[in-house]
Structures are given as C-alpha cells and as structure tokens.
C-alpha positions in Angstrom: -16.1 18.5 17.3 -12.6 18.5 18.8 -13.5 15.3 20.7 -14.6 13.6 17.5 -11.3 14.5 15.8 -9.3 13.2 18.8 -11.2 9.9 18.8 -10.8 9.6 15.0 -7.0 10.2 15.4 -6.8 7.6 18.2 -8.6 5.0 16.1 -6.3 5.7 13.1 -3.2 5.1 15.3 -4.7 1.8 16.6 -5.5 0.6 13.1 -2.0 1.4 11.9 -0.4 -0.4 14.8 -2.6 -3.5 14.4 -1.8 -3.6 10.6 1.8 -4.4 11.5 2.6 -8.0 12.1 4.8 -9.1 15.0 6.4 -11.9 13.1 7.0 -12.8 9.4 7.3 -16.5 8.6 8.7 -17.8 5.4 8.8 -21.2 3.9 12.2 -21.6 2.2 13.7 -24.3 0.0 17.4 -24.9 -0.1 18.1 -25.0 3.7 20.4 -28.0 4.1 22.9 -27.3 6.8 23.7 -25.3 10.0 25.9 -23.0 7.9 22.8 -22.1 5.8 20.9 -21.3 9.0 23.8 -19.1 10.3 24.1 -17.2 7.0 20.4 -16.5 6.8 20.2 -15.4 10.4 23.2 -13.1 10.1 21.9 -11.5 6.9 18.4 -10.9 8.3 19.7 -9.6 11.6 21.4 -6.8 9.7 18.1 -5.4 8.6 17.2 -2.4 10.9 13.6 -3.6 11.6 14.7 -7.1 12.7 14.3 -7.9 16.4 15.0 -11.7 16.3 15.3 -14.5 13.8 14.5 -18.2 14.0 15.7 -20.7 11.3 14.4 -24.3 11.3 16.2 -26.6 8.8 13.8 -29.4 9.5 10.6 -27.3 8.9 12.3 -25.2 6.1 11.1 -22.2 8.0 12.6 -18.8 8.5 10.8 -16.4 11.0 11.7 -12.8 11.6 10.4 -10.9 14.6 9.9 -7.2 13.8 10.8 -4.4 16.1 7.7 -2.4 17.4 6.3 -0.1 14.9 8.7 -1.2 12.1 8.3 -3.4 9.1 10.3 -5.2 6.4 8.5 -5.6 3.0 7.9 -9.0 1.6 9.9 -8.0 -1.4 12.9 -7.1 0.7 12.7 -10.3 2.6 12.3 -12.4 -0.5 15.3 -10.5 -2.1 17.6 -11.1 0.9 16.9 -14.8 0.8 16.9 -15.2 -3.0 20.2 -13.3 -3.2 21.6 -15.7 -0.7 20.6 -18.6 -3.0 17.4 -19.8 -1.4 13.9 -20.0 -2.9 11.1 -18.5 -0.8 7.9 -20.5 -1.3 5.5 -18.5 0.9 5.5 -15.6 3.3 3.0 -15.2 6.1 2.6 -12.4 8.5 1.3 -13.2 12.0 0.9 -11.7 15.5 2.4 -14.9 17.0 5.4 -14.0 19.2 8.8 -15.3 18.0 9.2 -17.3 21.2 6.0 -19.2 20.3 7.4 -19.9 16.8 10.6 -21.1 18.3 8.8 -23.4 20.6 6.5 -24.7 17.8 9.4 -25.6 15.5 11.4 -27.1 18.4 8.5 -29.6 19.2 7.4 -30.2 15.6 8.5 -33.3 13.7 9.7 -32.9 10.1 
C-alpha cells in the first residue's frame, strides 16, 4: 500500500510539472517601434516568474519564458500589456523553448 501511495504522489508531481508551459506567446496589436519593444520587455522582466522575453514588432508577438515551476496567469500578462497601451489578441502556452521562438521570429517574414 505504501508503494502505491508513493507511485501516486510521483505521478501527481509529474502531472503538475507538465501542466506548466515553458513559454507564453501573445499576439499583440499596437507594437510600432523599438521603444515599444523595450518598454514591454522591461515591464515583463519585472515579473518574478519571467526568465526571458522576446518581442517581435514584425510578427506582433511577445513571448515570455517562465522560470521552472513558476507561472504567470493569462490575466496578469494581459493586464500588464493592456495597462501599457497594447491590445492582446491571443495568448498561447507552449513547451517550445524561448530560443526556438527567437529563432522562428528572426527567420519569419512579416
């Protein structure tokens, strides 16, 4: 019975870890200049769960890499960008590493 409890606990930990996305991508309207990108990046880096930020003006994309085991709610992300004057169109959570997102937006054409 103890083994079963340990197995169940281990599975619960694995499920909880897999439920947390590595990266949050947001499609954002209103990004028009490098100053916009810097402002967004600075604001999002202040959030304690933020590991890294990528902003693409051409793709109208903001991506936030989350620190291991931490999360930022969609509502908090939306509020941070809305308060800064931008309109969040969509939010998507993914396991794609932030470096892969950075490479994708660098090679993508607008």
